[in-house]
C-alpha positions as CSV (number, residue, x, y, z in Angstrom):
1,M,-18.9,-57.9,-12.2
2,T,-15.6,-59.8,-12.4
3,D,-12.9,-59.7,-9.8
4,R,-11.4,-56.2,-9.5
5,R,-8.4,-55.5,-7.4
6,V,-6.6,-52.2,-6.6
7,V,-2.9,-52.4,-6.1
8,V,-1.1,-49.3,-4.7
9,L,2.6,-48.6,-5.2
10,P,4.6,-45.8,-3.6
11,D,5.5,-43.9,-6.8
12,K,5.6,-44.1,-10.6
13,A,9.0,-45.8,-10.8
14,Q,7.9,-48.6,-8.5
15,L,4.6,-48.8,-10.3
16,A,6.2,-49.4,-13.6
17,E,8.6,-52.0,-12.2
18,N,5.8,-53.9,-10.4
19,V,3.6,-54.1,-13.5
20,A,6.5,-55.1,-15.7
21,N,7.4,-57.9,-13.3
22,R,3.9,-59.2,-13.4
23,F,3.7,-58.8,-17.2
24,V,7.0,-60.7,-17.8
25,G,5.8,-63.5,-15.5
26,K,2.4,-63.8,-17.2
27,I,3.9,-63.8,-20.8
28,A,6.6,-66.2,-19.8
29,Q,4.0,-68.6,-18.3
30,L,1.8,-68.4,-21.4
31,T,4.5,-68.8,-24.0
32,Q,6.1,-71.7,-22.2
33,E,2.8,-73.5,-22.8
34,G,3.5,-72.9,-26.6
35,R,0.4,-70.9,-27.2
36,T,-0.1,-67.7,-29.2
37,V,-0.5,-64.7,-26.9
38,H,-2.4,-61.5,-27.8
39,V,-1.6,-58.3,-25.9
40,S,-3.3,-54.9,-26.3
41,L,-1.1,-51.9,-25.4
42,T,-1.9,-48.4,-24.4
43,G,0.0,-45.1,-24.8
44,G,1.0,-42.4,-22.3
45,S,4.0,-42.0,-20.1
46,M,3.1,-44.9,-17.8
47,G,2.4,-47.2,-20.7
48,S,5.9,-46.5,-22.1
49,A,7.5,-46.8,-18.6
50,V,6.0,-50.3,-18.2
51,L,7.3,-51.4,-21.6
52,Q,10.7,-50.0,-20.9
53,A,10.9,-51.8,-17.6
54,T,9.8,-55.0,-19.4
55,A,12.6,-54.7,-21.9
56,E,15.1,-54.3,-19.1
57,H,13.8,-57.2,-17.1
58,G,16.2,-60.1,-16.6
59,W,13.8,-62.6,-18.0
60,A,12.8,-60.7,-21.1
61,G,15.5,-62.4,-23.2
62,N,14.2,-65.8,-22.3
63,I,10.7,-65.2,-23.7
64,D,9.8,-66.5,-27.1
65,W,8.5,-63.2,-28.5
66,S,7.6,-64.9,-31.8
67,L,4.5,-66.2,-30.0
68,V,3.3,-62.8,-28.8
69,H,1.2,-60.5,-30.9
70,F,0.8,-56.8,-30.0
71,W,-2.1,-54.5,-30.7
72,W,-3.3,-51.0,-29.6
73,S,-6.6,-50.2,-28.0
74,D,-6.3,-46.8,-29.7
75,E,-4.0,-44.9,-31.9
76,R,-3.6,-41.3,-33.1
77,F,-4.3,-40.8,-36.8
78,V,-1.2,-38.9,-37.5
79,P,1.9,-39.7,-39.6
80,R,3.6,-43.0,-38.7
81,D,6.8,-41.2,-37.5
82,D,4.9,-38.7,-35.4
83,A,6.0,-38.6,-31.8
84,E,2.3,-38.8,-30.8
85,R,2.0,-42.3,-32.2
86,N,1.5,-44.9,-29.4
87,A,3.0,-47.6,-31.6
88,G,6.2,-45.6,-32.2
89,Q,6.6,-45.2,-28.4
90,A,6.1,-48.9,-27.8
91,R,8.5,-49.9,-30.5
92,A,11.2,-47.7,-29.0
93,A,10.5,-48.9,-25.4
94,L,10.1,-52.6,-26.0
95,L,9.2,-54.1,-29.3
96,D,12.3,-53.3,-31.3
97,R,14.5,-54.0,-28.3
98,V,13.4,-57.7,-27.8
99,G,13.0,-58.6,-31.5
100,V,9.3,-59.0,-31.8
101,P,8.7,-60.2,-35.4
102,A,7.3,-57.5,-37.7
103,E,4.2,-59.6,-38.6
104,N,3.3,-59.8,-34.8
105,V,3.0,-56.0,-34.5
106,H,-0.5,-55.0,-35.6
107,E,-0.3,-51.2,-35.9
108,P,-3.3,-49.2,-37.3
109,A,-2.8,-47.2,-40.5
110,A,-1.4,-43.7,-40.3
111,T,-2.1,-40.5,-42.3
112,G,-0.4,-40.2,-45.6
113,E,-0.9,-43.9,-46.4
114,E,-3.8,-43.6,-48.9
115,L,-6.5,-44.5,-46.3
116,T,-9.1,-42.1,-44.9
117,L,-9.8,-42.2,-41.2
118,D,-12.9,-44.4,-41.7
119,E,-11.0,-46.7,-44.0
120,A,-8.2,-47.0,-41.5
121,A,-10.7,-48.0,-38.8
122,D,-12.3,-50.6,-41.1
123,A,-8.8,-52.0,-42.0
124,Y,-7.9,-52.4,-38.4
125,A,-11.2,-54.2,-37.7
126,A,-10.4,-56.5,-40.6
127,E,-6.9,-57.2,-39.2
128,L,-8.5,-58.1,-35.8
129,A,-10.9,-60.4,-37.6
130,R,-8.0,-62.4,-39.0
131,F,-7.4,-63.6,-35.5
132,G,-11.0,-63.8,-34.4
133,T,-12.5,-66.5,-32.2
134,A,-15.7,-68.5,-32.4
135,E,-17.3,-65.9,-30.2
136,H,-16.3,-62.7,-32.0
137,P,-14.3,-61.2,-34.9
138,W,-11.3,-60.3,-32.8
139,P,-8.8,-62.1,-30.6
140,A,-9.5,-62.6,-27.0
141,F,-6.6,-60.6,-25.5
142,D,-4.6,-62.3,-22.7
143,V,-3.6,-58.9,-21.3
144,C,-5.1,-55.5,-22.2
145,F,-3.3,-52.5,-20.8
146,L,-5.3,-49.4,-20.3
147,G,-4.5,-45.9,-19.1
148,V,-7.2,-43.7,-17.5
149,G,-7.4,-40.0,-18.3
150,P,-8.3,-37.3,-15.7
151,D,-11.8,-37.3,-17.3
152,G,-12.1,-41.1,-16.9
153,H,-11.5,-42.0,-20.6
154,I,-9.9,-45.2,-21.7
155,A,-8.5,-45.9,-25.2
156,S,-10.2,-43.1,-27.2
157,L,-13.6,-43.7,-25.6
158,F,-14.4,-40.3,-24.0
159,P,-17.1,-39.4,-21.5
160,D,-20.5,-38.4,-22.9
161,R,-19.7,-39.3,-26.5
162,G,-21.4,-41.9,-28.7
163,E,-18.3,-44.1,-29.2
164,V,-18.4,-45.5,-25.6
165,L,-21.9,-46.8,-26.2
166,V,-21.3,-48.7,-29.5
167,V,-21.5,-52.5,-29.2
168,D,-22.0,-53.6,-32.8
169,R,-18.5,-52.7,-34.1
170,A,-15.0,-53.6,-33.2
171,V,-13.2,-50.4,-34.2
172,L,-14.4,-46.8,-34.6
173,P,-13.0,-43.6,-36.1
174,V,-12.9,-40.7,-33.6
175,R,-13.2,-37.1,-34.8
176,E,-13.0,-33.9,-32.8
177,S,-11.4,-35.7,-29.9
178,P,-11.5,-33.6,-26.7
179,K,-7.9,-34.5,-26.2
180,P,-5.5,-33.7,-29.1
181,P,-4.8,-34.9,-31.7
182,P,-8.4,-34.7,-33.0
183,E,-8.5,-37.8,-35.2
184,R,-8.0,-41.3,-33.7
185,I,-8.9,-44.9,-34.0
186,T,-10.2,-46.9,-31.1
187,F,-11.4,-50.3,-29.9
188,T,-15.0,-50.4,-28.7
189,L,-15.9,-51.6,-25.2
190,P,-16.9,-55.1,-26.3
191,V,-13.3,-55.7,-27.7
192,I,-11.7,-54.4,-24.5
193,N,-14.0,-56.5,-22.3
194,S,-13.3,-59.7,-24.1
195,S,-9.8,-59.5,-22.7
196,A,-9.0,-62.1,-20.0
197,H,-7.0,-59.7,-17.9
198,I,-7.4,-55.9,-18.0
199,W,-4.6,-54.0,-16.3
200,M,-5.2,-50.3,-15.7
201,V,-2.0,-48.4,-14.9
202,V,-2.8,-45.1,-13.3
203,A,-0.4,-42.5,-11.9
204,G,-0.6,-38.9,-10.7
205,A,-2.9,-36.8,-8.5
206,D,-4.8,-35.6,-11.5
207,K,-6.2,-39.1,-12.0
208,A,-7.5,-39.5,-8.4
209,S,-10.9,-38.1,-9.0
210,A,-11.6,-40.3,-12.0
211,L,-10.3,-43.3,-10.3
212,G,-12.6,-42.6,-7.3
213,L,-15.6,-42.3,-9.5
214,M,-14.8,-45.5,-11.4
215,L,-14.5,-47.5,-8.2
216,A,-17.6,-45.9,-6.7
217,G,-19.7,-47.5,-9.5
218,A,-20.2,-44.6,-11.9
219,G,-21.9,-45.4,-15.2
220,H,-19.5,-46.0,-18.1
221,A,-21.2,-43.3,-20.3
222,G,-19.9,-40.6,-18.0
223,V,-16.8,-42.5,-16.8
224,P,-15.7,-44.9,-19.5
225,A,-13.1,-46.5,-17.3
226,A,-16.0,-47.8,-15.2
227,G,-17.1,-50.0,-18.1
228,A,-13.8,-51.9,-18.4
229,E,-14.1,-55.5,-17.0
230,G,-11.9,-58.4,-18.0
231,T,-13.4,-61.8,-18.2
232,A,-10.9,-63.2,-15.7
233,G,-10.3,-60.0,-13.7
234,T,-9.4,-56.4,-13.7
235,I,-6.4,-55.0,-11.8
236,V,-6.0,-51.3,-11.2
237,F,-2.4,-50.5,-10.5
238,V,-1.9,-47.0,-9.1
239,D,0.7,-44.9,-7.4
240,R,0.0,-43.3,-4.0
241,E,-1.0,-40.0,-5.5
242,A,-3.7,-41.5,-7.8
243,A,-5.0,-43.6,-4.9
244,A,-6.0,-40.5,-2.8
245,H,-9.8,-41.2,-3.2
246,V,-9.6,-45.0,-3.1
247,P,-11.3,-46.5,0.0
248,E,-9.0,-48.7,2.1
249,D,-11.3,-51.7,1.8
250,L,-10.9,-51.7,-2.0
251,I,-7.1,-51.9,-1.8
252,D,-5.6,-55.4,-2.0
253,P,-2.3,-55.3,0.1
254,D,-1.4,-58.9,-0.7
255,Y,-1.8,-59.2,-4.4
């Protein structure tokens, strides 16, 4: 198991601001080295809040965003302009505000674009492969943001379903999702776990039970979040409500 830290913030607003500060610092450091950076985003209210705080950060305008590529660990297979699309939320919160080049935004296909759900998943896998490494046909993400559902799901990998166990594919179609909308596209765990840094951003009392199970060592088949491990480390950023079942000895007060 790689290094895993739990960082507790008082509330959602301070949680978003803290994560955004760290994200801007990390991206500034990496881009100043002149290297291409790959970031995997997540959806949800906290995902958008972090991106909005990033756009409003005082250093955001100094980052060379042409070096940063953005992806999504999962996306809803709905029309591109649907409010449910994670990509649309991210564009409004950050990407369009800081001028990320269009070719750096790698958004999965949407409905109404002549691809079936399976074809859309295959097309996204092919796009990942364009930036693959010697180890695997996908980029090694520098930062992978993840939310955690009340049931312990991450991306669109839900408990007690076959997708969370797949290790021989990069992207999967998801049908009859237990959380609407029913059709989705998701990374598999091997793609997520090739990320250097996994940052889980978790807020709300309804997430406390899943977070407690994850940190207690639950199996990833039943609690998919428990299977997420970055190669350099995993940080679980939580607000006080979500931290209700986190043992004190797992909280890092100095990070």
